[in-house]
VOBA-1610 file (N, C-alpha, C; in pm, whole numbers, padded with zeros to 5 digits, always signed):
BEGIN
Met+04000+02774+04278Met+04103+02739+04357Met+04059+02680+04467Ala+04142+02551+04495Ala+04106+02452+04600Ala+04154+02521+04729Ser+04082+02522+04835Ser+04130+02563+04976Ser+04268+02555+05012Thr+04308+02450+04983Thr+04449+02397+05004Thr+04540+02439+04915Glu+04512+02490+04828Glu+04629+02542+04722Glu+04669+02707+04763Arg+04809+02722+04756Arg+04859+02814+04806Arg+04824+02927+04695Pro+04795+03058+04733Pro+04767+03187+04623Pro+04892+03196+04525Leu+04828+03233+04410Leu+04900+03280+04297Leu+04994+03410+04359Phe+05123+03410+04346Phe+05170+03548+04347Phe+05206+03611+04207Ile+05157+03725+04209Ile+05155+03787+04056Ile+05212+03944+04062Pro+05338+03969+04091Pro+05375+04108+04118Pro+05341+04164+03955Val+05338+04294+03982Val+05325+04432+03881Val+05428+04513+03890Ile+05482+04511+03773Ile+05632+04568+03756Ile+05576+04694+03673Leu+05626+04819+03740Leu+05639+04944+03690Leu+05744+04985+03607Gly+05755+04969+03478Gly+05852+04966+03392Gly+05936+05098+03364Thr+05934+05211+03439Thr+05977+05322+03393Thr+06029+05416+03512Pro+06125+05474+03512Pro+06202+05531+03638Pro+06181+05707+03599Arg+06104+05725+03491Arg+06090+05859+03475Arg+06013+05959+03570Gln+06056+06078+03581Gln+05950+06185+03650Gln+05850+06222+03581Gly+05750+06218+03660Gly+05612+06266+03581Gly+05565+06162+03502Arg+05585+06020+03499Arg+05535+05909+03433Arg+05390+05892+03482Arg+05335+05899+03376Arg+05180+05868+03352Arg+05148+05748+03395Ser+05249+05639+03345Ser+05232+05482+03349Ser+05202+05445+03486Ala+05241+05534+03615Ala+05151+05480+03737Ala+05046+05461+03745His+04969+05568+03682His+04826+05550+03697His+04762+05393+03657Pro+04815+05352+03524Pro+04764+05207+03482Pro+04788+05142+03575Ala+04944+05132+03639Ala+05019+05033+03699Ala+04922+05021+03856His+04868+05137+03891His+04807+05124+04025His+04666+05059+03994Leu+04602+05097+03897Leu+04485+05021+03854Leu+04489+04859+03841Val+04582+04846+03767Val+04598+04697+03737Val+04640+04612+03866Leu+04701+04708+03959Leu+04749+04649+04079Leu+04624+04614+04179Glu+04533+04716+04176Glu+04408+04724+04263Glu+04310+04622+04187Glu+04303+04579+04050Glu+04216+04499+04009Glu+04273+04366+04035Thr+04403+04347+04047Thr+04478+04207+04082Thr+04443+04177+04244Arg+04450+04284+04322Arg+04442+04261+04448Arg+04320+04192+04501Lys+04197+04239+04393Lys+04067+04193+04411Lys+04025+04046+04388Arg+04141+03987+04339Arg+04119+03844+04293Arg+04159+03755+04406Ala+04033+03638+04421Ala+04049+03560+04540Ala+04178+03468+04498Gly+04244+03434+04606Gly+04346+03352+04558Gly+04492+03400+04495Val+04472+03525+04498Val+04604+03593+04443Val+04664+03697+04549Glu+04815+03715+04524Glu+04867+03778+04611Glu+04958+03872+04505Thr+04968+04002+04523Thr+05037+04105+04429Thr+05104+04194+04520Gln+05211+04266+04435Gln+05305+04378+04491Gln+05327+04445+04383Leu+05346+04579+04408Leu+05418+04669+04307Leu+05565+04646+04361Ile+05632+04642+04205Ile+05783+04653+04183Ile+05793+04774+04103Asp+05846+04880+04132Asp+05912+04999+04045Asp+06039+04987+04027Val+06064+04988+03906Val+06193+04973+03862Val+06300+05089+03934Arg+06228+05196+03961Arg+06322+05287+04043Arg+06389+05246+04165Ser+06316+05162+04229Ser+06340+05113+04370Ser+06453+04998+04355Leu+06484+04931+04229Leu+06546+04836+04225Leu+06701+04870+04219His+06784+04776+04305His+06925+04820+04323His+07002+04721+04192Met+07035+04835+04108Met+07087+04747+03967Met+07224+04817+03952Arg+07325+04722+03935Arg+07463+04752+03903Arg+07461+04771+03768Leu+07538+04873+03720Leu+07562+04908+03584Leu+07711+04900+03557Asp+07793+04837+03649Asp+07933+04802+03603Asp+07970+04639+03605Asp+07865+04550+03568Asp+07880+04411+03602Asp+07795+04349+03509Ala+07798+04207+03501Ala+07712+04142+03405Ala+07656+04015+03473Gly+07580+03966+03409Gly+07529+03813+03464Gly+07505+03829+03623Glu+07524+03721+03689Glu+07480+03700+03825Glu+07530+03831+03911Glu+07634+03879+03876Glu+07706+03989+03975Glu+07632+04104+03980Met+07512+04122+03864Met+07443+04265+03856Met+07294+04208+03921Lys+07276+04111+03989Lys+07174+04071+04030Lys+07094+04167+04171Asp+06969+04205+04170Asp+06926+04276+04285Asp+06878+04114+04357Pro+06927+04077+04476Pro+06885+03970+04541Pro+06736+03951+04571Ala+06690+04067+04622Ala+06550+04093+04662Ala+06448+04086+04542Phe+06495+04131+04416Phe+06420+04138+04292Phe+06394+03999+04263Ser+06539+03938+04269Ser+06562+03774+04226Ser+06461+03683+04264Glu+06495+03703+04411Glu+06378+03629+04489Glu+06243+03644+04460Thr+06188+03769+04451Thr+06048+03793+04410Thr+06000+03736+04303Val+06105+03730+04192Val+06066+03668+04061Val+06053+03545+04071Glu+06159+03469+04153Glu+06175+03327+04179Glu+06028+03292+04260Arg+05985+03346+04335Arg+05834+03313+04408Arg+05727+03327+04304Ala+05741+03417+04225Ala+05631+03472+04117Ala+05573+03353+04040Asp+05414+03329+04031Asp+05388+03236+03950Asp+05356+03308+03815Ala+05346+03450+03803Ala+05329+03518+03668Ala+05389+03667+03702Leu+05387+03727+03609Leu+05418+03892+03614Leu+05356+03966+03540Ile+05314+04100+03582Ile+05253+04197+03499Ile+05356+04300+03460Leu+05380+04341+03341Leu+05457+04430+03310Leu+05364+04559+03260Ile+05400+04679+03333Ile+05333+04766+03253Ile+05433+04888+03209Val+05427+04903+03090Val+05566+04962+03010Val+05498+05068+02919Pro+05557+05192+02943Pro+05520+05297+02857Pro+05618+05267+02707Glu+05579+05330+02598Glu+05611+05348+02492Glu+05703+05483+02464Tyr+05830+05438+02461Tyr+05912+05564+02431Tyr+05990+05557+02290Asn+05940+05640+02213Asn+05997+05627+02076Asn+05987+05506+02023His+05884+05460+02026His+05849+05327+01973His+05929+05201+02018Gly+05981+05211+02152Gly+06045+05126+02228Gly+06015+05110+02362Tyr+06101+05023+02435Tyr+06081+05026+02599Tyr+06181+05076+02655Pro+06160+05124+02782Pro+06271+05192+02873Pro+06393+05086+02895Gly+06494+05138+02858Gly+06628+05079+02867Gly+06659+05019+03030Leu+06614+05099+03116Leu+06633+05048+03284Leu+06552+04947+03303Leu+06432+04921+03234Leu+06333+04801+03228Leu+06417+04664+03171Lys+06490+04702+03083Lys+06549+04588+03019Lys+06640+04558+03079His+06745+04627+03154His+06846+04605+03257His+06804+04524+03352Ala+06694+04560+03438Ala+06614+04498+03528Ala+06569+04358+03494Leu+06529+04340+03367Leu+06469+04213+03323Leu+06581+04121+03299Asp+06684+04163+03236Asp+06814+04092+03237Asp+06897+04051+03365Met+06856+04067+03455Met+06930+04064+03583Met+06903+03905+03615Asn+06785+03855+03575Asn+06726+03733+03583Asn+06739+03633+03470Leu+06733+03495+03491Leu+06691+03426+03395Leu+06633+03289+03405Lys+06702+03211+03472Lys+06626+03094+03540Lys+06509+03107+03619Glu+06490+03247+03697Glu+06373+03273+03781Glu+06241+03271+03689Tyr+06280+03302+03556Tyr+06133+03358+03491Tyr+06092+03218+03401Ile+06159+03099+03399Ile+06117+02997+03290Ile+06002+02924+03310His+05917+02918+03212His+05772+02864+03230His+05688+02945+03345Lys+05708+03056+03311Lys+05577+03154+03382Lys+05526+03228+03301Ala+05416+03277+03321Ala+05317+03359+03232Ala+05356+03486+03254Val+05339+03590+03155Val+05354+03727+03183Val+05249+03806+03116Gly+05188+03900+03153Gly+05094+03975+03070Gly+05170+04121+03060Leu+05140+04140+02941Leu+05206+04317+02918Leu+05068+04415+02892Cys+05126+04529+02967Cys+05017+04665+02938Cys+05126+04747+02897Gly+05075+04803+02777Gly+05138+04906+02692Gly+05073+05026+02728Val+05155+05164+02747Val+05076+05279+02802Val+05152+05386+02682Ser+05071+05478+02622Ser+05124+05579+02550Ser+05038+05708+02537Ala+05080+05793+02536Ala+05027+05927+02524Ala+04946+05944+02388Gly+04961+05873+02299Gly+04923+05868+02156Gly+04805+05759+02137Pro+04752+05738+02016Pro+04634+05660+02005Pro+04666+05492+01995Phe+04798+05473+01987Phe+04819+05332+01985Phe+04821+05242+02093Gly+04828+05313+02229Gly+04834+05246+02354Gly+04942+05164+02368Gly+05053+05170+02336Gly+05170+05102+02363Gly+05188+04968+02288Thr+05122+04982+02169Thr+05115+04872+02077Thr+05257+04798+02034Arg+05336+04937+01993Arg+05467+04884+01951Arg+05562+04864+02067Val+05537+04894+02183Val+05608+04865+02272Val+05580+04729+02300Ile+05478+04665+02324Ile+05458+04543+02335Ile+05524+04440+02214Glu+05493+04473+02055Glu+05545+04420+01992Glu+05711+04395+02023His+05753+04507+02052His+05940+04484+02078His+05949+04413+02186Leu+05870+04394+02311Leu+05888+04327+02415Leu+05878+04172+02403Leu+05781+04140+02298Leu+05736+03981+02272Leu+05869+03896+02243Pro+05954+03934+02165Pro+06080+03844+02151Pro+06165+03861+02292Val+06164+03944+02363Val+06219+03937+02480Val+06169+03840+02591Met+06074+03852+02584Met+06008+03773+02697Met+06010+03626+02637Arg+06019+03587+02518Arg+06025+03456+02474Arg+06190+03395+02513Glu+06279+03506+02475Glu+06405+03457+02516Glu+06445+03460+02676Leu+06354+03518+02747Leu+06360+03523+02903Leu+06285+03352+02945Gly+06229+03315+02886Gly+06159+03166+02895Gly+06016+03202+02949Leu+05978+03336+02933Leu+05828+03383+02976Leu+05731+03340+02890Val+05612+03294+02910Val+05502+03267+02831Val+05396+03380+02805Thr+05389+03451+02718Thr+05301+03582+02710Thr+05129+03541+02696Thr+05053+03613+02720Thr+04929+03588+02703Thr+04891+03657+02577Phe+04785+03617+02530Phe+04733+03681+02401Phe+04644+03781+02407Thr+04600+03838+02537Thr+04554+03929+02563Thr+04614+04038+02609Asp+04637+04169+02575Asp+04722+04268+02628Asp+04614+04389+02682Val+04657+04485+02751Val+04593+04606+02784Val+04665+04724+02740Asn+04597+04793+02615Asn+04652+04925+02579Asn+04592+05028+02627Phe+04685+05098+02707Phe+04615+05218+02757Phe+04701+05342+02668Ser+04572+05372+02560Ser+04599+05465+02472Ser+04543+05604+02514Asn+04618+05718+02469Asn+04581+05883+02541Asn+04553+05861+02693Val+04662+05799+02755Val+04666+05775+02885Val+04616+05931+02962Gly+04673+06022+02914Gly+04630+06157+02977Gly+04463+06187+02948Lys+04393+06108+02907Lys+04266+06101+02881Lys+04192+06015+02965Ile+04268+05912+02998Ile+04195+05766+03053Ile+04196+05813+03232Phe+04312+05897+03282Phe+04333+05911+03409Phe+04335+06071+03441Ser+04277+06119+03562Ser+04303+06247+03588Ser+04436+06286+03620Glu+04493+06384+03631Glu+04646+06425+03695Glu+04650+06370+03837Asn+04553+06335+03883Asn+04586+06265+04046Asn+04560+06107+04047Gly+04524+06036+03917Gly+04531+05908+03864Gly+04360+05832+03912Glu+04283+05954+03896Glu+04135+05872+03908Glu+04113+05845+03772Leu+04057+05737+03743Leu+04031+05648+03619Leu+03902+05715+03573Leu+03898+05787+03438Leu+03792+05862+03382Leu+03724+05767+03277Asp+03783+05665+03256Asp+03711+05567+03136Asp+03685+05438+03208Gln+03592+05417+03255Gln+03555+05284+03328Gln+03561+05154+03246Ser+03577+05188+03101Ser+03571+05042+03042Ser+03701+04980+03046Phe+03799+05045+03103Phe+03925+04981+03160Phe+03931+04883+03264Val+03842+04897+03330Val+03824+04804+03449Val+03775+04673+03380Arg+03681+04670+03290Arg+03659+04554+03223Arg+03748+04495+03132Arg+03816+04587+03052Arg+03960+04532+02999Arg+04052+04476+03075Val+04087+04543+03185Val+04178+04464+03272Val+04153+04338+03342Asn+04021+04308+03357Asn+03982+04208+03415Asn+03968+04113+03318Ser+03941+04154+03203Ser+03959+04009+03092Ser+04084+03972+03079Phe+04179+04066+03056Phe+04338+04041+03077Phe+04385+03966+03216Leu+04318+03981+03311Leu+04361+03899+03442Leu+04305+03760+03432Asp+04191+03756+03375Asp+04130+03621+03377Asp+04208+03520+03288Glu+04266+03588+03177Glu+04352+03492+03118Glu+04493+03461+03158Leu+04532+03533+03229Leu+04686+03560+03311Leu+04672+03453+03410Leu+04562+03468+03501Leu+04554+03370+03612Leu+04523+03232+03565Trp+04466+03223+03478Trp+04455+03078+03396Trp+04570+03032+03360Met+04651+03102+03277Met+04785+03056+03236Met+04863+03037+03346Ala+04862+03131+03466Ala+04950+03113+03555Ala+04928+02984+03636Arg+04813+02942+03659Arg+04776+02822+03740Arg+04819+02698+03661Val+04816+02699+03505Val+04825+02572+03416Val+04980+02584+03429Leu+05055+02684+03395Leu+05220+02652+03416Leu+05257+02619+03543Arg+05198+02675+03662Arg+05232+02625+03799Arg+05235+02475+03815His+05136+02431+03750His+05106+02279+03761His+05193+02218+03695Gly+05233+02260+03559Gly+05311+02214+03484Gly+05462+02212+03540Arg+05495+02290+03591Arg+05620+02322+03668Arg+05657+02247+03783Glu+05521+02227+03855Glu+05523+02132+03979Glu+05537+02007+03950Asn+05464+01962+03849Asn+05412+01812+03801Asn+05464+01736+03707Ile+05536+01808+03614Ile+05592+01756+03489Ile+05745+01781+03447Ala+05804+01686+03460Ala+05956+01712+03458Ala+05986+01764+03302Pro+06058+01853+03312Pro+06122+01928+03171Pro+06167+01792+03078Gln+06171+01808+02970Gln+06229+01724+02863Gln+06365+01748+02814
//
Protein backbone atom coordinates (compact mmCIF):
# COMPACT_ATOMS: atom_id res chain seq x y z
CA MET A 1 0.00 0.00 0.00
CA ALA A 2 1.35 3.42 -0.93
CA SER A 3 1.96 5.74 2.01
CA THR A 4 -0.61 8.21 0.64
CA GLU A 5 -3.34 5.61 0.16
CA ARG A 6 -6.03 5.58 2.81
CA PRO A 7 -6.35 2.38 4.82
CA LEU A 8 -8.85 -0.27 3.80
CA PHE A 9 -11.82 -0.43 6.14
CA ILE A 10 -13.04 -3.99 6.65
CA PRO A 11 -15.61 -4.58 9.41
CA VAL A 12 -16.16 -8.06 10.84
CA ILE A 13 -19.85 -8.88 11.32
CA LEU A 14 -20.79 -11.43 13.97
CA GLY A 15 -23.98 -12.82 12.50
CA THR A 16 -25.89 -14.29 15.42
CA PRO A 17 -27.56 -12.81 18.50
CA ARG A 18 -27.93 -16.11 20.36
CA GLN A 19 -26.90 -16.49 23.98
CA GLY A 20 -23.91 -18.79 24.44
CA ARG A 21 -22.86 -18.36 20.80
CA ARG A 22 -19.60 -20.14 20.05
CA SER A 23 -19.15 -18.12 16.85
CA ALA A 24 -17.95 -15.16 18.95
CA HIS A 25 -14.57 -16.91 19.35
CA PRO A 26 -13.89 -17.19 15.59
CA ALA A 27 -15.12 -13.60 15.16
CA HIS A 28 -12.56 -12.34 17.66
CA LEU A 29 -9.78 -14.41 16.04
CA VAL A 30 -10.59 -13.00 12.59
CA LEU A 31 -10.89 -9.48 14.02
CA GLU A 32 -7.48 -9.72 15.72
CA GLU A 33 -5.76 -11.12 12.61
CA THR A 34 -7.34 -8.36 10.52
CA ARG A 35 -6.11 -5.73 12.99
CA LYS A 36 -2.54 -7.00 12.49
CA ARG A 37 -2.61 -6.12 8.80
CA ALA A 38 -0.81 -2.96 7.76
CA GLY A 39 -3.05 -0.48 6.01
CA VAL A 40 -6.28 -1.99 7.34
CA GLU A 41 -8.80 -0.66 9.83
CA THR A 42 -11.50 -2.89 11.25
CA GLN A 43 -14.19 -3.10 13.88
CA LEU A 44 -16.56 -5.75 15.17
CA ILE A 45 -20.23 -5.34 14.34
CA ASP A 46 -22.46 -7.55 16.45
CA VAL A 47 -25.96 -8.06 15.05
CA ARG A 48 -27.14 -7.96 18.68
CA SER A 49 -26.25 -4.28 18.86
CA LEU A 50 -27.94 -3.16 15.64
CA HIS A 51 -31.13 -1.16 15.93
CA MET A 52 -33.43 -3.04 13.57
CA ARG A 53 -36.99 -2.10 12.94
CA LEU A 54 -39.17 -5.10 12.47
CA ASP A 55 -42.33 -3.17 11.60
CA ASP A 56 -41.26 -1.58 8.32
CA ALA A 57 -39.41 -2.25 5.08
CA GLY A 58 -36.85 -0.69 2.76
CA GLU A 59 -35.14 2.56 3.69
CA GLU A 60 -37.38 2.98 6.75
CA MET A 61 -35.90 -0.05 8.52
CA LYS A 62 -32.26 1.06 8.22
CA ASP A 63 -29.99 1.48 11.20
CA PRO A 64 -28.26 4.74 10.14
CA ALA A 65 -24.99 3.93 11.94
CA PHE A 66 -24.80 0.46 10.36
CA SER A 67 -25.58 1.90 6.92
CA GLU A 68 -22.84 4.51 7.30
CA THR A 69 -20.36 1.81 8.34
CA VAL A 70 -21.24 -0.38 5.35
CA GLU A 71 -21.04 2.63 3.03
CA ARG A 72 -17.54 3.41 4.33
CA ALA A 73 -16.40 -0.24 4.14
CA ASP A 74 -14.13 -1.48 1.38
CA ALA A 75 -15.04 -5.09 2.21
CA LEU A 76 -16.93 -7.07 4.82
CA ILE A 77 -16.21 -10.27 6.71
CA LEU A 78 -19.20 -12.29 7.87
CA ILE A 79 -18.84 -14.79 10.70
CA VAL A 80 -21.93 -16.96 10.42
CA PRO A 81 -22.96 -20.03 12.37
CA GLU A 82 -24.91 -22.76 10.65
CA TYR A 83 -28.33 -23.25 12.22
CA ASN A 84 -30.28 -26.18 10.79
CA HIS A 85 -28.43 -25.96 7.44
CA GLY A 86 -29.09 -22.22 7.14
CA TYR A 87 -28.08 -18.79 8.40
CA PRO A 88 -29.60 -16.78 11.25
CA GLY A 89 -32.70 -14.85 10.27
CA LEU A 90 -31.61 -11.75 12.15
CA LEU A 91 -28.42 -11.61 10.05
CA LYS A 92 -30.52 -11.71 6.88
CA HIS A 93 -32.71 -8.93 8.22
CA ALA A 94 -29.62 -6.86 9.08
CA LEU A 95 -28.11 -7.41 5.62
CA ASP A 96 -31.40 -6.49 3.94
CA MET A 97 -31.34 -3.05 5.59
CA ASN A 98 -28.85 -1.91 2.93
CA LEU A 99 -28.38 -2.35 -0.80
CA LYS A 100 -26.54 0.41 -2.63
CA GLU A 101 -23.99 0.45 0.20
CA TYR A 102 -22.77 -3.04 -0.82
CA ILE A 103 -22.40 -2.68 -4.57
CA HIS A 104 -19.01 -3.81 -5.94
CA LYS A 105 -17.45 -4.51 -2.55
CA ALA A 106 -15.68 -7.69 -1.50
CA VAL A 107 -17.05 -10.01 1.13
CA GLY A 108 -15.38 -12.94 2.85
CA LEU A 109 -17.44 -15.65 4.51
CA CYS A 110 -16.52 -17.65 7.60
CA GLY A 111 -18.81 -20.53 8.49
CA VAL A 112 -19.04 -21.90 12.01
CA SER A 113 -20.54 -25.18 13.17
CA ALA A 114 -20.45 -27.56 16.09
CA GLY A 115 -20.19 -30.42 13.61
CA PRO A 116 -17.66 -31.58 11.02
CA PHE A 117 -18.70 -29.42 8.05
CA GLY A 118 -17.62 -26.05 9.45
CA GLY A 119 -20.55 -24.07 8.18
CA THR A 120 -20.12 -25.20 4.57
CA ARG A 121 -23.88 -25.31 4.09
CA VAL A 122 -24.40 -21.84 5.56
CA ILE A 123 -21.79 -20.46 3.16
CA GLU A 124 -23.51 -22.19 0.22
CA HIS A 125 -26.83 -20.63 1.24
CA LEU A 126 -25.30 -17.17 1.64
CA LEU A 127 -23.64 -17.08 -1.79
CA PRO A 128 -26.79 -16.18 -3.79
CA VAL A 129 -27.72 -13.59 -1.15
CA MET A 130 -24.29 -11.96 -1.44
CA ARG A 131 -24.62 -11.83 -5.22
CA GLU A 132 -28.08 -10.28 -5.04
CA LEU A 133 -26.79 -7.61 -2.64
CA GLY A 134 -24.04 -6.70 -5.13
CA LEU A 135 -21.18 -8.05 -3.04
CA VAL A 136 -18.29 -9.97 -4.62
CA THR A 137 -17.36 -13.11 -2.69
CA THR A 138 -13.85 -14.43 -2.30
CA PHE A 139 -13.18 -17.97 -3.42
CA THR A 140 -11.42 -18.70 -0.11
CA ASP A 141 -13.62 -19.20 2.93
CA VAL A 142 -12.77 -20.19 6.48
CA ASN A 143 -14.69 -23.13 7.88
CA PHE A 144 -14.61 -23.44 11.65
CA SER A 145 -15.63 -27.11 12.09
CA ASN A 146 -16.18 -28.56 15.55
CA VAL A 147 -15.84 -25.07 17.00
CA GLY A 148 -15.95 -26.44 20.55
CA LYS A 149 -12.68 -28.28 19.90
CA ILE A 150 -10.92 -25.35 18.17
CA PHE A 151 -11.47 -22.88 21.01
CA SER A 152 -11.59 -23.30 24.77
CA GLU A 153 -14.64 -22.12 26.70
CA ASN A 154 -12.97 -18.74 27.32
CA GLY A 155 -12.03 -18.28 23.65
CA GLU A 156 -8.41 -19.45 23.63
CA LEU A 157 -7.44 -20.83 20.22
CA LEU A 158 -6.50 -24.51 20.61
CA ASP A 159 -5.69 -25.26 16.95
CA GLN A 160 -3.03 -22.86 15.67
CA SER A 161 -3.54 -24.00 12.06
CA PHE A 162 -6.48 -21.58 11.97
CA VAL A 163 -4.13 -18.59 12.15
CA ARG A 164 -2.64 -19.67 8.80
CA ARG A 165 -6.12 -20.35 7.34
CA VAL A 166 -7.43 -16.97 8.40
CA ASN A 167 -4.36 -15.22 6.99
CA SER A 168 -4.69 -16.95 3.59
CA PHE A 169 -8.33 -15.88 3.57
CA LEU A 170 -7.33 -12.29 4.45
CA ASP A 171 -4.66 -12.20 1.72
CA GLU A 172 -7.30 -12.77 -0.93
CA LEU A 173 -9.91 -10.52 0.67
CA LEU A 174 -7.51 -7.59 0.94
CA TRP A 175 -6.41 -7.99 -2.67
CA MET A 176 -10.04 -8.04 -3.83
CA ALA A 177 -10.91 -5.06 -1.62
CA ARG A 178 -8.09 -3.00 -3.17
CA VAL A 179 -8.98 -3.98 -6.73
CA LEU A 180 -12.69 -3.30 -6.26
CA ARG A 181 -12.04 0.02 -4.52
CA HIS A 182 -9.83 1.05 -7.44
CA GLY A 183 -12.64 0.09 -9.81
CA ARG A 184 -15.33 1.96 -7.84
CA GLU A 185 -13.17 5.07 -7.69
CA ASN A 186 -11.70 5.06 -11.22
CA ILE A 187 -13.97 3.22 -13.64
CA ALA A 188 -17.46 4.48 -14.41
CA PRO A 189 -20.21 1.84 -14.31
CA GLN A 190 -21.56 0.75 -17.67
